C-alpha positions in Angstrom: -2.5 -10.9 4.9 -2.3 -7.1 4.7 -1.1 -5.3 7.8 -1.3 -1.6 8.6 1.6 0.2 10.2 -0.2 0.5 13.6 -1.0 -3.2 13.6 2.6 -4.0 12.6 3.8 -2.1 15.7 1.4 -4.1 17.9 2.5 -7.4 16.4 6.2 -6.4 16.8 5.5 -5.7 20.5 4.2 -9.3 20.7 7.5 -10.5 19.2 6.1 -11.3 15.7 8.5 -9.9 13.1 7.2 -8.4 9.8 6.8 -11.0 7.1 6.8 -13.8 9.5 4.8 -16.9 8.5 1.5 -17.0 10.5 1.8 -20.7 11.3 5.0 -20.2 13.3 3.1 -17.8 15.6 -0.3 -19.4 15.7 -0.2 -20.0 19.5 0.8 -16.4 20.2 -1.8 -15.1 17.8 -4.6 -17.2 19.4 -3.5 -16.3 22.9 -3.6 -12.5 22.2 -6.8 -12.9 20.1 -5.2 -11.3 17.1 -7.7 -11.1 14.2 -6.4 -12.3 10.9 -8.1 -11.5 7.6 -7.2 -12.4 4.1 -6.7 -9.7 1.5 -8.3 -9.6 -2.0 -5.1 -9.1 -4.0 -6.9 -9.5 -7.4 -9.1 -6.5 -6.5 -6.2 -4.5 -5.1 -4.2 -5.1 -8.3 -7.1 -4.1 -10.5 -7.7 -0.9 -8.6 -4.0 -0.2 -8.6 -3.8 -0.6 -12.4 -6.8 1.6 -13.0 -5.4 4.3 -10.7 -1.9 4.2 -12.2 -3.5 4.5 -15.7 -5.6 7.5 -14.6 -2.5 9.2 -13.1 -0.4 8.4 -16.2 -3.0 10.1 -18.3 -2.6 13.4 -16.4 1.2 13.7 -16.1 4.1 13.7 -18.6 5.9 10.8 -16.9 5.0 8.2 -14.4 7.3 5.6 -12.8 5.4 2.9 -11.0 7.4 1.9 -8.0 5.2 -0.8 -6.5 1.5 -1.8 -6.5 0.6 1.2 -4.4 3.4 3.7 -5.1 4.5 5.8 -8.0 6.7 8.8 -8.9 5.3 11.4 -11.2 7.2 14.0 -13.1 6.3 17.5 -12.0 9.5 19.2 -13.4 7.5 22.0 -15.0 6.9 23.8 -11.7 4.8 26.5 -13.3 1.9 24.0 -13.6 2.4 21.9 -10.4 -0.4 23.5 -8.5 -2.8 23.2 -11.5 -1.9 19.5 -12.0 -2.3 18.7 -8.3 -5.7 20.4 -8.2 -6.7 18.5 -11.4 -5.6 15.2 -9.9 -7.4 15.9 -6.7 
């Protein structure tokens, strides 16, 4: 299950902590009519890999932090704006 930040805050207000197993809160989820959708992790992983590959081809150094986060090396500040516009 993927949860947006806004949804996470709503669930937290209901007393459901982040990462909690759904089966433990089934009654609460049903009572408040919380909609639950499964995520397509294979697709998400594929898109992430393609995006990281594209970004890696544009910068001198890339450190993948997680499936949807990365750090890029923009140490050469004279070309930062050009690189940003090219990536965009």
